Gaussian input, Z-matrix of N, CA and C with variables (Angstrom, degrees):
# hf/3-21g

backbone

0 1
 N
 C     1     B1
 C     2     B2     1     A1
 N     3     B3     2     A2     1     D1
 C     4     B4     3     A3     2     D2
 C     5     B5     4     A4     3     D3
 N     6     B6     5     A5     4     D4
 C     7     B7     6     A6     5     D5
 C     8     B8     7     A7     6     D6
 N     9     B9     8     A8     7     D7
 C    10    B10     9     A9     8     D8
 C    11    B11    10    A10     9     D9
 N    12    B12    11    A11    10    D10
 C    13    B13    12    A12    11    D11
 C    14    B14    13    A13    12    D12
 N    15    B15    14    A14    13    D13
 C    16    B16    15    A15    14    D14
 C    17    B17    16    A16    15    D15
 N    18    B18    17    A17    16    D16
 C    19    B19    18    A18    17    D17
 C    20    B20    19    A19    18    D18
 N    21    B21    20    A20    19    D19
 C    22    B22    21    A21    20    D20
 C    23    B23    22    A22    21    D21
 N    24    B24    23    A23    22    D22
 C    25    B25    24    A24    23    D23
 C    26    B26    25    A25    24    D24
 N    27    B27    26    A26    25    D25
 C    28    B28    27    A27    26    D26
 C    29    B29    28    A28    27    D27
 N    30    B30    29    A29    28    D28
 C    31    B31    30    A30    29    D29
 C    32    B32    31    A31    30    D30
 N    33    B33    32    A32    31    D31
 C    34    B34    33    A33    32    D32
 C    35    B35    34    A34    33    D33
 N    36    B36    35    A35    34    D34
 C    37    B37    36    A36    35    D35
 C    38    B38    37    A37    36    D36
 N    39    B39    38    A38    37    D37
 C    40    B40    39    A39    38    D38
 C    41    B41    40    A40    39    D39
 N    42    B42    41    A41    40    D40
 C    43    B43    42    A42    41    D41
 C    44    B44    43    A43    42    D42
 N    45    B45    44    A44    43    D43
 C    46    B46    45    A45    44    D44
 C    47    B47    46    A46    45    D45
 N    48    B48    47    A47    46    D46
 C    49    B49    48    A48    47    D47
 C    50    B50    49    A49    48    D48
 N    51    B51    50    A50    49    D49
 C    52    B52    51    A51    50    D50
 C    53    B53    52    A52    51    D51
 N    54    B54    53    A53    52    D52
 C    55    B55    54    A54    53    D53
 C    56    B56    55    A55    54    D54
 N    57    B57    56    A56    55    D55
 C    58    B58    57    A57    56    D56
 C    59    B59    58    A58    57    D57
 N    60    B60    59    A59    58    D58
 C    61    B61    60    A60    59    D59
 C    62    B62    61    A61    60    D60
 N    63    B63    62    A62    61    D61
 C    64    B64    63    A63    62    D62
 C    65    B65    64    A64    63    D63
 N    66    B66    65    A65    64    D64
 C    67    B67    66    A66    65    D65
 C    68    B68    67    A67    66    D66
 N    69    B69    68    A68    67    D67
 C    70    B70    69    A69    68    D68
 C    71    B71    70    A70    69    D69
 N    72    B72    71    A71    70    D70
 C    73    B73    72    A72    71    D71
 C    74    B74    73    A73    72    D72
 N    75    B75    74    A74    73    D73
 C    76    B76    75    A75    74    D74
 C    77    B77    76    A76    75    D75
 N    78    B78    77    A77    76    D76
 C    79    B79    78    A78    77    D77
 C    80    B80    79    A79    78    D78
 N    81    B81    80    A80    79    D79
 C    82    B82    81    A81    80    D80
 C    83    B83    82    A82    81    D81
 N    84    B84    83    A83    82    D82
 C    85    B85    84    A84    83    D83
 C    86    B86    85    A85    84    D84
 N    87    B87    86    A86    85    D85
 C    88    B88    87    A87    86    D86
 C    89    B89    88    A88    87    D87
 N    90    B90    89    A89    88    D88
 C    91    B91    90    A90    89    D89
 C    92    B92    91    A91    90    D90
 N    93    B93    92    A92    91    D91
 C    94    B94    93    A93    92    D92
 C    95    B95    94    A94    93    D93
 N    96    B96    95    A95    94    D94
 C    97    B97    96    A96    95    D95
 C    98    B98    97    A97    96    D96
 N    99    B99    98    A98    97    D97
 C   100   B100    99    A99    98    D98
 C   101   B101   100   A100    99    D99
 N   102   B102   101   A101   100   D100
 C   103   B103   102   A102   101   D101
 C   104   B104   103   A103   102   D102
 N   105   B105   104   A104   103   D103
 C   106   B106   105   A105   104   D104
 C   107   B107   106   A106   105   D105
 N   108   B108   107   A107   106   D106
 C   109   B109   108   A108   107   D107
 C   110   B110   109   A109   108   D108
 N   111   B111   110   A110   109   D109
 C   112   B112   111   A111   110   D110
 C   113   B113   112   A112   111   D111
 N   114   B114   113   A113   112   D112
 C   115   B115   114   A114   113   D113
 C   116   B116   115   A115   114   D114
 N   117   B117   116   A116   115   D115
 C   118   B118   117   A117   116   D116
 C   119   B119   118   A118   117   D117
 N   120   B120   119   A119   118   D118
 C   121   B121   120   A120   119   D119
 C   122   B122   121   A121   120   D120
 N   123   B123   122   A122   121   D121
 C   124   B124   123   A123   122   D122
 C   125   B125   124   A124   123   D123
 N   126   B126   125   A125   124   D124
 C   127   B127   126   A126   125   D125
 C   128   B128   127   A127   126   D126
 N   129   B129   128   A128   127   D127
 C   130   B130   129   A129   128   D128
 C   131   B131   130   A130   129   D129
 N   132   B132   131   A131   130   D130
 C   133   B133   132   A132   131   D131
 C   134   B134   133   A133   132   D132
 N   135   B135   134   A134   133   D133
 C   136   B136   135   A135   134   D134
 C   137   B137   136   A136   135   D135
 N   138   B138   137   A137   136   D136
 C   139   B139   138   A138   137   D137
 C   140   B140   139   A139   138   D138
 N   141   B141   140   A140   139   D139
 C   142   B142   141   A141   140   D140
 C   143   B143   142   A142   141   D141
 N   144   B144   143   A143   142   D142
 C   145   B145   144   A144   143   D143
 C   146   B146   145   A145   144   D144
 N   147   B147   146   A146   145   D145
 C   148   B148   147   A147   146   D146
 C   149   B149   148   A148   147   D147
 N   150   B150   149   A149   148   D148
 C   151   B151   150   A150   149   D149
 C   152   B152   151   A151   150   D150
 N   153   B153   152   A152   151   D151
 C   154   B154   153   A153   152   D152
 C   155   B155   154   A154   153   D153
 N   156   B156   155   A155   154   D154
 C   157   B157   156   A156   155   D155
 C   158   B158   157   A157   156   D156
 N   159   B159   158   A158   157   D157
 C   160   B160   159   A159   158   D158
 C   161   B161   160   A160   159   D159
 N   162   B162   161   A161   160   D160
 C   163   B163   162   A162   161   D161
 C   164   B164   163   A163   162   D162
 N   165   B165   164   A164   163   D163
 C   166   B166   165   A165   164   D164
 C   167   B167   166   A166   165   D165
 N   168   B168   167   A167   166   D166
 C   169   B169   168   A168   167   D167
 C   170   B170   169   A169   168   D168
 N   171   B171   170   A170   169   D169
 C   172   B172   171   A171   170   D170
 C   173   B173   172   A172   171   D171
 N   174   B174   173   A173   172   D172
 C   175   B175   174   A174   173   D173
 C   176   B176   175   A175   174   D174
 N   177   B177   176   A176   175   D175
 C   178   B178   177   A177   176   D176
 C   179   B179   178   A178   177   D177
 N   180   B180   179   A179   178   D178
 C   181   B181   180   A180   179   D179
 C   182   B182   181   A181   180   D180
 N   183   B183   182   A182   181   D181
 C   184   B184   183   A183   182   D182
 C   185   B185   184   A184   183   D183
 N   186   B186   185   A185   184   D184
 C   187   B187   186   A186   185   D185
 C   188   B188   187   A187   186   D186
 N   189   B189   188   A188   187   D187
 C   190   B190   189   A189   188   D188
 C   191   B191   190   A190   189   D189
 N   192   B192   191   A191   190   D190
 C   193   B193   192   A192   191   D191
 C   194   B194   193   A193   192   D192
 N   195   B195   194   A194   193   D193
 C   196   B196   195   A195   194   D194
 C   197   B197   196   A196   195   D195
 N   198   B198   197   A197   196   D196
 C   199   B199   198   A198   197   D197
 C   200   B200   199   A199   198   D198
 N   201   B201   200   A200   199   D199
 C   202   B202   201   A201   200   D200
 C   203   B203   202   A202   201   D201
 N   204   B204   203   A203   202   D202
 C   205   B205   204   A204   203   D203
 C   206   B206   205   A205   204   D204
 N   207   B207   206   A206   205   D205
 C   208   B208   207   A207   206   D206
 C   209   B209   208   A208   207   D207
 N   210   B210   209   A209   208   D208
 C   211   B211   210   A210   209   D209
 C   212   B212   211   A211   210   D210
 N   213   B213   212   A212   211   D211
 C   214   B214   213   A213   212   D212
 C   215   B215   214   A214   213   D213
 N   216   B216   215   A215   214   D214
 C   217   B217   216   A216   215   D215
 C   218   B218   217   A217   216   D216
 N   219   B219   218   A218   217   D217
 C   220   B220   219   A219   218   D218
 C   221   B221   220   A220   219   D219
 N   222   B222   221   A221   220   D220
 C   223   B223   222   A222   221   D221
 C   224   B224   223   A223   222   D222
 N   225   B225   224   A224   223   D223
 C   226   B226   225   A225   224   D224
 C   227   B227   226   A226   225   D225
 N   228   B228   227   A227   226   D226
 C   229   B229   228   A228   227   D227
 C   230   B230   229   A229   228   D228
 N   231   B231   230   A230   229   D229
 C   232   B232   231   A231   230   D230
 C   233   B233   232   A232   231   D231
 N   234   B234   233   A233   232   D232
 C   235   B235   234   A234   233   D233
 C   236   B236   235   A235   234   D234
 N   237   B237   236   A236   235   D235
 C   238   B238   237   A237   236   D236
 C   239   B239   238   A238   237   D237
 N   240   B240   239   A239   238   D238
 C   241   B241   240   A240   239   D239
 C   242   B242   241   A241   240   D240
 N   243   B243   242   A242   241   D241
 C   244   B244   243   A243   242   D242
 C   245   B245   244   A244   243   D243
 N   246   B246   245   A245   244   D244
 C   247   B247   246   A246   245   D245
 C   248   B248   247   A247   246   D246
 N   249   B249   248   A248   247   D247
 C   250   B250   249   A249   248   D248
 C   251   B251   250   A250   249   D249
 N   252   B252   251   A251   250   D250
 C   253   B253   252   A252   251   D251
 C   254   B254   253   A253   252   D252
 N   255   B255   254   A254   253   D253
 C   256   B256   255   A255   254   D254
 C   257   B257   256   A256   255   D255
 N   258   B258   257   A257   256   D256
 C   259   B259   258   A258   257   D257
 C   260   B260   259   A259   258   D258
 N   261   B261   260   A260   259   D259
 C   262   B262   261   A261   260   D260
 C   263   B263   262   A262   261   D261
 N   264   B264   263   A263   262   D262
 C   265   B265   264   A264   263   D263
 C   266   B266   265   A265   264   D264
 N   267   B267   266   A266   265   D265
 C   268   B268   267   A267   266   D266
 C   269   B269   268   A268   267   D267
 N   270   B270   269   A269   268   D268
 C   271   B271   270   A270   269   D269
 C   272   B272   271   A271   270   D270
 N   273   B273   272   A272   271   D271
 C   274   B274   273   A273   272   D272
 C   275   B275   274   A274   273   D273
 N   276   B276   275   A275   274   D274
 C   277   B277   276   A276   275   D275
 C   278   B278   277   A277   276   D276
 N   279   B279   278   A278   277   D277
 C   280   B280   279   A279   278   D278
 C   281   B281   280   A280   279   D279
 N   282   B282   281   A281   280   D280
 C   283   B283   282   A282   281   D281
 C   284   B284   283   A283   282   D282
 N   285   B285   284   A284   283   D283
 C   286   B286   285   A285   284   D284
 C   287   B287   286   A286   285   D285
 N   288   B288   287   A287   286   D286
 C   289   B289   288   A288   287   D287
 C   290   B290   289   A289   288   D288
 N   291   B291   290   A290   289   D289
 C   292   B292   291   A291   290   D290
 C   293   B293   292   A292   291   D291
 N   294   B294   293   A293   292   D292
 C   295   B295   294   A294   293   D293
 C   296   B296   295   A295   294   D294
 N   297   B297   296   A296   295   D295
 C   298   B298   297   A297   296   D296
 C   299   B299   298   A298   297   D297

   B1=1.4143
   B2=1.5805
   B3=1.3873
   B4=1.3990
   B5=1.5305
   B6=1.3372
   B7=1.4668
   B8=1.5022
   B9=1.2914
   B10=1.4368
   B11=1.5579
   B12=1.3102
   B13=1.3857
   B14=1.5118
   B15=1.3512
   B16=1.4121
   B17=1.4807
   B18=1.3413
   B19=1.4981
   B20=1.5238
   B21=1.2446
   B22=1.4597
   B23=1.4887
   B24=1.3125
   B25=1.4143
   B26=1.5081
   B27=1.3083
   B28=1.4305
   B29=1.6447
   B30=1.2932
   B31=1.4638
   B32=1.5384
   B33=1.2844
   B34=1.4641
   B35=1.5434
   B36=1.2695
   B37=1.4288
   B38=1.5431
   B39=1.2834
   B40=1.4312
   B41=1.5066
   B42=1.3778
   B43=1.4336
   B44=1.5096
   B45=1.3570
   B46=1.4924
   B47=1.5560
   B48=1.3027
   B49=1.4966
   B50=1.5035
   B51=1.3354
   B52=1.4544
   B53=1.5337
   B54=1.3220
   B55=1.4922
   B56=1.5171
   B57=1.3249
   B58=1.4631
   B59=1.5180
   B60=1.3124
   B61=1.4400
   B62=1.4755
   B63=1.3137
   B64=1.5400
   B65=1.4429
   B66=1.3905
   B67=1.4040
   B68=1.4893
   B69=1.3177
   B70=1.4750
   B71=1.5535
   B72=1.2937
   B73=1.5160
   B74=1.5135
   B75=1.2779
   B76=1.4707
   B77=1.5865
   B78=1.2849
   B79=1.4584
   B80=1.4830
   B81=1.2912
   B82=1.4770
   B83=1.5590
   B84=1.3520
   B85=1.4427
   B86=1.5221
   B87=1.3274
   B88=1.4078
   B89=1.5077
   B90=1.2926
   B91=1.4817
   B92=1.5811
   B93=1.3003
   B94=1.4314
   B95=1.5300
   B96=1.2500
   B97=1.5178
   B98=1.5325
   B99=1.3026
   B100=1.4443
   B101=1.5185
   B102=1.3145
   B103=1.4980
   B104=1.5249
   B105=1.3776
   B106=1.4095
   B107=1.5576
   B108=1.2956
   B109=1.5312
   B110=1.5440
   B111=1.2939
   B112=1.4365
   B113=1.5499
   B114=1.3259
   B115=1.4324
   B116=1.5040
   B117=1.3590
   B118=1.4047
   B119=1.5131
   B120=1.3165
   B121=1.4231
   B122=1.5301
   B123=1.3594
   B124=1.4457
   B125=1.5398
   B126=1.2651
   B127=1.3876
   B128=1.5432
   B129=1.3312
   B130=1.4229
   B131=1.5808
   B132=1.2657
   B133=1.5172
   B134=1.4722
   B135=1.3036
   B136=1.4882
   B137=1.5891
   B138=1.2889
   B139=1.4470
   B140=1.5053
   B141=1.3861
   B142=1.4123
   B143=1.5193
   B144=1.3096
   B145=1.4873
   B146=1.5473
   B147=1.3450
   B148=1.4518
   B149=1.5655
   B150=1.3610
   B151=1.4602
   B152=1.5196
   B153=1.3254
   B154=1.4118
   B155=1.5188
   B156=1.3717
   B157=1.4714
   B158=1.5264
   B159=1.3640
   B160=1.4907
   B161=1.4992
   B162=1.3345
   B163=1.5134
   B164=1.5044
   B165=1.3089
   B166=1.4235
   B167=1.5740
   B168=1.3074
   B169=1.4559
   B170=1.5642
   B171=1.3380
   B172=1.3807
   B173=1.5347
   B174=1.2612
   B175=1.4614
   B176=1.5887
   B177=1.2046
   B178=1.5152
   B179=1.5373
   B180=1.3312
   B181=1.4369
   B182=1.5266
   B183=1.3425
   B184=1.4998
   B185=1.5207
   B186=1.3583
   B187=1.4812
   B188=1.5096
   B189=1.3589
   B190=1.5046
   B191=1.5163
   B192=1.3114
   B193=1.5222
   B194=1.4731
   B195=1.3103
   B196=1.5204
   B197=1.5352
   B198=1.2476
   B199=1.5290
   B200=1.5130
   B201=1.3916
   B202=1.4230
   B203=1.5087
   B204=1.2940
   B205=1.4746
   B206=1.5122
   B207=1.3142
   B208=1.4964
   B209=1.5829
   B210=1.3566
   B211=1.3838
   B212=1.5665
   B213=1.2988
   B214=1.4252
   B215=1.5492
   B216=1.3300
   B217=1.4277
   B218=1.5522
   B219=1.3784
   B220=1.4174
   B221=1.5626
   B222=1.3850
   B223=1.4251
   B224=1.5736
   B225=1.3411
   B226=1.4595
   B227=1.5139
   B228=1.3090
   B229=1.4956
   B230=1.5285
   B231=1.3106
   B232=1.4370
   B233=1.5281
   B234=1.3394
   B235=1.4876
   B236=1.5007
   B237=1.3792
   B238=1.4979
   B239=1.5286
   B240=1.2524
   B241=1.5702
   B242=1.4492
   B243=1.3591
   B244=1.4360
   B245=1.6016
   B246=1.2442
   B247=1.4761
   B248=1.5006
   B249=1.3153
   B250=1.4527
   B251=1.4710
   B252=1.3533
   B253=1.4819
   B254=1.5130
   B255=1.3442
   B256=1.5149
   B257=1.5060
   B258=1.3824
   B259=1.4874
   B260=1.5069
   B261=1.3342
   B262=1.3737
   B263=1.5951
   B264=1.3416
   B265=1.4520
   B266=1.5453
   B267=1.3689
   B268=1.4430
   B269=1.4554
   B270=1.3503
   B271=1.4410
   B272=1.5244
   B273=1.3160
   B274=1.5389
   B275=1.5248
   B276=1.2936
   B277=1.4715
   B278=1.5351
   B279=1.2964
   B280=1.4545
   B281=1.4680
   B282=1.3750
   B283=1.4215
   B284=1.5405
   B285=1.3013
   B286=1.4603
   B287=1.4493
   B288=1.3510
   B289=1.3927
   B290=1.5169
   B291=1.2806
   B292=1.4392
   B293=1.5208
   B294=1.2948
   B295=1.4435
   B296=1.5529
   B297=1.2950
   B298=1.3979
   B299=1.5231
   A1=111.48
   A2=112.40
   A3=117.73
   A4=114.70
   A5=117.00
   A6=122.59
   A7=108.81
   A8=119.17
   A9=124.40
   A10=110.90
   A11=118.82
   A12=125.34
   A13=109.66
   A14=116.15
   A15=118.99
   A16=118.22
   A17=115.63
   A18=123.16
   A19=105.68
   A20=120.31
   A21=118.33
   A22=112.72
   A23=119.11
   A24=125.71
   A25=111.88
   A26=117.64
   A27=124.76
   A28=106.75
   A29=113.89
   A30=119.42
   A31=109.27
   A32=116.75
   A33=120.93
   A34=111.33
   A35=119.51
   A36=123.98
   A37=107.53
   A38=118.13
   A39=118.03
   A40=115.25
   A41=118.02
   A42=119.66
   A43=112.48
   A44=114.91
   A45=117.71
   A46=114.96
   A47=111.71
   A48=118.47
   A49=111.69
   A50=121.06
   A51=121.80
   A52=111.93
   A53=115.04
   A54=117.69
   A55=109.63
   A56=114.38
   A57=121.17
   A58=107.54
   A59=124.33
   A60=121.49
   A61=111.76
   A62=114.84
   A63=121.21
   A64=111.06
   A65=122.01
   A66=121.57
   A67=114.21
   A68=120.06
   A69=121.80
   A70=110.35
   A71=113.73
   A72=115.35
   A73=113.48
   A74=113.11
   A75=118.37
   A76=111.61
   A77=115.00
   A78=119.95
   A79=110.24
   A80=117.92
   A81=123.54
   A82=108.91
   A83=115.70
   A84=121.13
   A85=112.69
   A86=113.85
   A87=118.99
   A88=113.09
   A89=116.80
   A90=121.26
   A91=111.25
   A92=119.46
   A93=122.57
   A94=111.37
   A95=115.88
   A96=121.45
   A97=113.53
   A98=117.04
   A99=119.64
   A100=113.82
   A101=120.17
   A102=121.72
   A103=107.06
   A104=116.17
   A105=116.90
   A106=107.59
   A107=114.37
   A108=118.41
   A109=107.11
   A110=116.22
   A111=121.38
   A112=111.37
   A113=114.74
   A114=122.62
   A115=111.96
   A116=115.22
   A117=120.97
   A118=115.70
   A119=118.79
   A120=123.57
   A121=112.53
   A122=114.92
   A123=118.18
   A124=111.65
   A125=120.53
   A126=124.25
   A127=110.43
   A128=118.55
   A129=121.53
   A130=113.37
   A131=115.25
   A132=121.71
   A133=115.38
   A134=114.44
   A135=122.21
   A136=110.82
   A137=121.24
   A138=124.35
   A139=112.65
   A140=117.24
   A141=120.87
   A142=111.52
   A143=117.52
   A144=122.84
   A145=106.88
   A146=116.73
   A147=121.90
   A148=113.45
   A149=116.96
   A150=117.99
   A151=111.91
   A152=117.56
   A153=122.69
   A154=108.86
   A155=118.89
   A156=120.38
   A157=106.22
   A158=110.74
   A159=119.56
   A160=107.70
   A161=112.26
   A162=120.72
   A163=109.01
   A164=116.80
   A165=124.20
   A166=107.91
   A167=114.47
   A168=119.99
   A169=104.83
   A170=116.91
   A171=122.19
   A172=111.00
   A173=119.76
   A174=125.75
   A175=110.31
   A176=120.25
   A177=120.03
   A178=112.10
   A179=119.48
   A180=123.96
   A181=110.81
   A182=116.63
   A183=118.67
   A184=110.36
   A185=111.18
   A186=115.51
   A187=113.90
   A188=115.33
   A189=121.62
   A190=107.58
   A191=112.06
   A192=116.41
   A193=111.31
   A194=115.92
   A195=121.69
   A196=108.73
   A197=119.76
   A198=125.13
   A199=110.47
   A200=119.78
   A201=119.73
   A202=111.69
   A203=120.23
   A204=121.95
   A205=110.26
   A206=119.42
   A207=123.01
   A208=107.39
   A209=121.03
   A210=121.40
   A211=109.79
   A212=116.18
   A213=124.17
   A214=109.13
   A215=115.84
   A216=121.51
   A217=109.20
   A218=117.20
   A219=119.76
   A220=117.34
   A221=113.20
   A222=118.47
   A223=113.85
   A224=115.46
   A225=117.47
   A226=112.37
   A227=114.71
   A228=121.83
   A229=109.10
   A230=116.12
   A231=122.37
   A232=114.66
   A233=115.59
   A234=123.63
   A235=106.02
   A236=113.61
   A237=120.07
   A238=108.72
   A239=112.99
   A240=119.84
   A241=109.60
   A242=116.40
   A243=120.45
   A244=110.46
   A245=115.86
   A246=120.82
   A247=111.67
   A248=118.42
   A249=118.94
   A250=110.32
   A251=112.50
   A252=121.95
   A253=112.04
   A254=114.34
   A255=119.02
   A256=112.80
   A257=119.26
   A258=119.45
   A259=110.12
   A260=114.77
   A261=121.05
   A262=109.32
   A263=116.50
   A264=119.89
   A265=113.41
   A266=112.67
   A267=118.16
   A268=114.04
   A269=117.08
   A270=124.58
   A271=111.88
   A272=116.03
   A273=119.74
   A274=109.25
   A275=119.48
   A276=120.45
   A277=115.78
   A278=114.80
   A279=119.72
   A280=116.52
   A281=116.14
   A282=120.72
   A283=107.03
   A284=117.89
   A285=124.20
   A286=113.26
   A287=120.78
   A288=122.58
   A289=110.06
   A290=121.73
   A291=126.37
   A292=112.42
   A293=117.73
   A294=123.66
   A295=112.35
   A296=119.35
   A297=120.21
   A298=108.23
   D1=-43.59
   D2=179.13
   D3=-63.72
   D4=-38.99
   D5=175.28
   D6=-62.69
   D7=-46.90
   D8=178.78
   D9=-56.69
   D10=-42.63
   D11=179.88
   D12=-61.96
   D13=-46.73
   D14=174.73
   D15=-58.66
   D16=-42.08
   D17=178.98
   D18=-66.14
   D19=-47.73
   D20=-179.28
   D21=-61.24
   D22=-39.58
   D23=174.19
   D24=-56.87
   D25=-45.87
   D26=-177.29
   D27=-66.69
   D28=-43.90
   D29=179.13
   D30=-59.33
   D31=-49.00
   D32=178.03
   D33=-59.90
   D34=-40.98
   D35=-178.50
   D36=-68.30
   D37=-41.44
   D38=174.67
   D39=-59.68
   D40=-43.24
   D41=-179.14
   D42=-69.46
   D43=-28.70
   D44=175.53
   D45=-65.30
   D46=-32.08
   D47=-176.15
   D48=-98.33
   D49=-15.90
   D50=-175.28
   D51=-86.87
   D52=-9.65
   D53=-176.95
   D54=-89.59
   D55=164.09
   D56=174.99
   D57=-63.07
   D58=126.36
   D59=179.69
   D60=-66.99
   D61=132.02
   D62=-178.86
   D63=-124.66
   D64=6.08
   D65=-176.61
   D66=-62.32
   D67=-38.72
   D68=176.14
   D69=-64.13
   D70=-42.82
   D71=177.56
   D72=-61.65
   D73=-40.82
   D74=177.72
   D75=-64.89
   D76=-44.17
   D77=177.51
   D78=-59.95
   D79=-43.87
   D80=-178.04
   D81=-63.03
   D82=-42.91
   D83=179.42
   D84=-63.22
   D85=-48.08
   D86=-176.97
   D87=-69.19
   D88=-36.11
   D89=-172.64
   D90=-101.24
   D91=10.46
   D92=-171.90
   D93=-47.28
   D94=-45.67
   D95=-176.59
   D96=-90.73
   D97=-6.13
   D98=-168.50
   D99=-121.22
   D100=-6.40
   D101=-173.08
   D102=-95.10
   D103=106.74
   D104=171.58
   D105=-150.34
   D106=161.71
   D107=-175.52
   D108=-74.30
   D109=145.96
   D110=175.02
   D111=-69.39
   D112=-40.94
   D113=175.49
   D114=-131.72
   D115=86.45
   D116=-171.88
   D117=-52.97
   D118=135.05
   D119=-178.91
   D120=-62.65
   D121=-32.84
   D122=-179.12
   D123=-62.56
   D124=-19.79
   D125=-177.24
   D126=-92.86
   D127=-12.34
   D128=-178.21
   D129=-117.92
   D130=-3.42
   D131=-178.61
   D132=-55.36
   D133=-34.99
   D134=179.56
   D135=-58.18
   D136=-21.93
   D137=-178.15
   D138=-74.99
   D139=-12.96
   D140=177.97
   D141=-84.11
   D142=148.76
   D143=176.41
   D144=-60.81
   D145=126.33
   D146=179.82
   D147=-61.08
   D148=-19.24
   D149=179.32
   D150=-78.44
   D151=-15.48
   D152=-179.58
   D153=-78.21
   D154=119.91
   D155=179.54
   D156=-71.85
   D157=148.05
   D158=174.99
   D159=-126.72
   D160=131.53
   D161=-179.97
   D162=-117.88
   D163=127.91
   D164=174.37
   D165=-113.20
   D166=129.95
   D167=-179.72
   D168=-123.81
   D169=124.27
   D170=-178.36
   D171=-127.37
   D172=144.29
   D173=168.24
   D174=-84.78
   D175=134.66
   D176=-176.88
   D177=-70.56
   D178=-8.92
   D179=177.72
   D180=-106.70
   D181=5.21
   D182=-176.16
   D183=-71.08
   D184=150.04
   D185=177.22
   D186=-77.27
   D187=-10.71
   D188=172.48
   D189=-94.12
   D190=126.29
   D191=178.87
   D192=-73.02
   D193=162.28
   D194=176.48
   D195=-97.74
   D196=5.16
   D197=-176.78
   D198=-51.99
   D199=-48.54
   D200=-177.34
   D201=-68.48
   D202=-29.11
   D203=176.82
   D204=-64.29
   D205=-44.72
   D206=-179.59
   D207=-68.78
   D208=-33.72
   D209=178.43
   D210=-63.80
   D211=-42.42
   D212=179.14
   D213=-64.24
   D214=-41.05
   D215=-176.36
   D216=-66.13
   D217=-34.09
   D218=174.92
   D219=-70.94
   D220=-25.10
   D221=-175.00
   D222=-90.42
   D223=-19.45
   D224=-177.47
   D225=-144.13
   D226=163.74
   D227=178.16
   D228=-85.60
   D229=166.81
   D230=173.10
   D231=66.01
   D232=32.34
   D233=179.31
   D234=-118.61
   D235=128.07
   D236=-179.60
   D237=-123.22
   D238=133.82
   D239=178.32
   D240=-122.52
   D241=124.85
   D242=176.76
   D243=-125.99
   D244=143.57
   D245=177.39
   D246=-116.05
   D247=129.82
   D248=176.13
   D249=-103.02
   D250=120.16
   D251=-179.69
   D252=-62.39
   D253=137.05
   D254=174.22
   D255=81.92
   D256=-3.29
   D257=-178.68
   D258=-102.94
   D259=149.87
   D260=177.56
   D261=-91.41
   D262=-145.13
   D263=178.40
   D264=-72.56
   D265=-32.59
   D266=178.05
   D267=-93.67
   D268=73.88
   D269=-173.18
   D270=-55.73
   D271=-40.49
   D272=-176.52
   D273=-62.53
   D274=-25.76
   D275=175.28
   D276=-95.54
   D277=-34.56
   D278=179.96
   D279=-78.13
   D280=-28.33
   D281=-175.53
   D282=-145.13
   D283=61.52
   D284=-172.86
   D285=-57.22
   D286=-42.84
   D287=-178.40
   D288=-65.96
   D289=-46.99
   D290=176.41
   D291=-60.71
   D292=-37.31
   D293=-179.75
   D294=-66.11
   D295=-32.50
   D296=-179.75
   D297=-68.76

């Protein structure tokens, strides 16, 4: 019985990790109307020295929109916004080559 339990646990673990990850998609769907920053960066960005360059990197499939990055880019100089096609929120994992 103990061996069967271990095998069943391993099979379940395999199936949890062998599927296409959908956690981010589920989170985005569940929180669509409720996910927002407590203190939005767009309202505080003016506190940074304008000589300091700011870079925003977004995946075009991310559940976080790039709208605020473009608003900031319009309001100040030295702001750069890039979008990586085919990447979600975790660009380093979704598009590792482009991220480097």
